[in-house]
C-alpha positions in Angstrom: -91.3 19.9 19.1 -92.3 21.4 22.4 -95.3 23.8 22.6 -94.5 27.4 22.7 -94.3 28.7 26.2 -97.0 31.3 27.2 -95.6 32.3 30.6 -92.3 33.3 32.0 -90.9 33.8 35.4 -87.6 35.7 36.2 -85.5 34.2 39.0 -82.2 34.7 40.8 -80.4 33.1 43.8 -77.0 32.6 45.3 -75.6 30.0 47.6 -72.6 28.0 49.0 -72.0 24.3 48.7 -69.5 21.6 49.4 -68.7 21.4 45.6 -69.3 23.5 42.6 -72.3 21.4 41.5 -73.8 21.6 45.0 -73.4 25.3 45.1 -75.2 25.5 41.8 -78.0 23.2 43.0 -78.3 25.3 46.1 -78.5 28.5 44.2 -81.3 27.0 42.1 -83.2 26.1 45.2 -82.8 29.7 46.5 -84.1 30.9 43.2 -87.2 28.8 43.4 -86.3 26.2 40.5 -84.2 23.7 42.3 -86.6 20.9 41.8 -87.0 21.2 38.1 -85.2 19.8 35.1 -83.9 22.9 33.3 -83.5 22.8 29.5 -81.1 25.5 28.6 -82.4 27.6 25.8 -81.2 30.6 23.9 -82.5 34.0 24.2 -86.0 34.6 22.6 -89.2 35.2 24.4 -92.2 34.0 22.7 -94.7 36.7 21.5 -97.6 37.4 24.1 -95.8 35.5 26.9 -97.0 36.8 30.2 -94.8 37.4 33.2 -95.9 35.5 36.3 -94.2 36.1 39.7 -94.2 32.6 41.0 -93.4 29.4 38.9 -96.2 26.9 39.2 -95.0 23.6 37.7 -94.7 20.1 39.1 -91.4 19.0 40.6 -89.3 17.1 38.0 -90.9 19.1 35.0 -88.7 19.9 31.9 -88.6 23.6 31.9 -86.9 25.7 29.1 -84.8 28.2 30.8 -82.4 30.9 29.8 -79.7 31.4 32.4 -76.4 32.7 33.5 -74.5 31.2 36.3 -71.0 31.3 37.8 -69.4 29.4 40.6 -66.1 30.0 42.2 -64.0 28.7 45.0 -61.8 31.8 45.9 -62.8 33.1 49.3 -63.7 36.6 49.3 -64.3 36.9 45.5 -67.5 38.7 44.5 -69.4 37.0 41.7 -72.7 38.0 40.1 -75.3 36.7 37.6 -78.0 38.6 35.8 -80.8 38.3 33.2 -82.7 41.0 31.4 -85.9 40.5 29.4 -86.4 43.0 26.7 -90.1 43.4 25.7 -91.4 45.2 22.6 -94.9 45.2 21.2 -97.2 42.4 22.5 -97.3 40.6 19.1 -93.5 40.5 18.8 -91.0 38.2 20.3 -88.9 39.5 23.0 -85.3 38.9 23.9 -83.5 37.4 27.0 -80.0 38.3 27.8 -77.9 36.5 30.4 -74.6 37.4 32.0 -72.3 36.1 34.8 -68.8 37.2 36.0 -66.5 38.3 38.6 -68.2 41.7 39.3 -70.9 43.3 41.5 -74.7 42.9 41.1 -74.9 46.5 39.7 -72.3 45.7 37.1 -74.1 42.5 35.9 -77.4 44.2 35.9 -76.2 47.0 33.7 -74.5 44.5 31.3 -77.7 42.5 30.6 -79.8 45.7 30.4 -77.5 47.2 27.8 -77.4 43.8 25.9 -81.2 43.6 25.9 -81.5 47.1 24.5 -78.9 46.3 21.8 -80.7 43.0 20.9 -84.1 44.8 20.4 -82.5 47.7 18.4 -80.8 44.9 16.1 -84.3 43.7 15.5 -85.5 47.3 14.9 -87.8 47.2 17.9 -88.4 49.8 20.5 -88.2 48.6 24.2 -91.6 48.9 25.9 -90.1 47.4 29.1 -86.9 45.9 30.3 -87.1 43.5 33.3 -83.8 43.0 35.1 -83.0 40.5 37.8 -79.5 40.1 39.3 -77.8 38.7 42.3 -74.3 38.9 43.7 -72.4 36.5 46.0 -69.3 36.8 48.1 -67.7 33.5 48.1 -67.0 31.9 51.5 -65.7 28.5 50.3 -67.5 27.4 47.2 -70.3 29.7 45.9 -72.5 30.1 43.0 -74.6 33.0 41.5 -77.5 32.2 39.2 -80.2 34.2 37.3 -82.6 32.8 34.8 -85.9 33.2 32.9 -88.0 30.1 33.1 -90.4 29.6 30.2 -93.6 27.6 30.9 -97.1 26.8 29.8 
């Protein structure tokens, strides 16, 4: 079992690439997490986890990350990805919601914020703070939009 993360960083980026995978990789680089091994996780933020603006882990590290991403190869198409972190009381776990789609940054951000509020409500918690990060990308050839919450130690 991995230790429980004590820090989190919210990131987002978008980019083009010569293939869908290269576009995804380039979006990760723009988001600042392109040299890490992401372990995709579901949507719970550990209690007392502290938000840190800049991720400070060694390249190649295994980093639990909740994320949404979308890639497309239709020139002119607008795509977006967003994450929201819903925080309640410090001693309670928070929630992380991810979304991606063929929509604007604003639509993606609204969607994840609503989902985070609903997830907290389902847990009978009042939101103390909702953190939202979203990115939009207009596809030129092959593009990707990525938003995530990296959990670390």
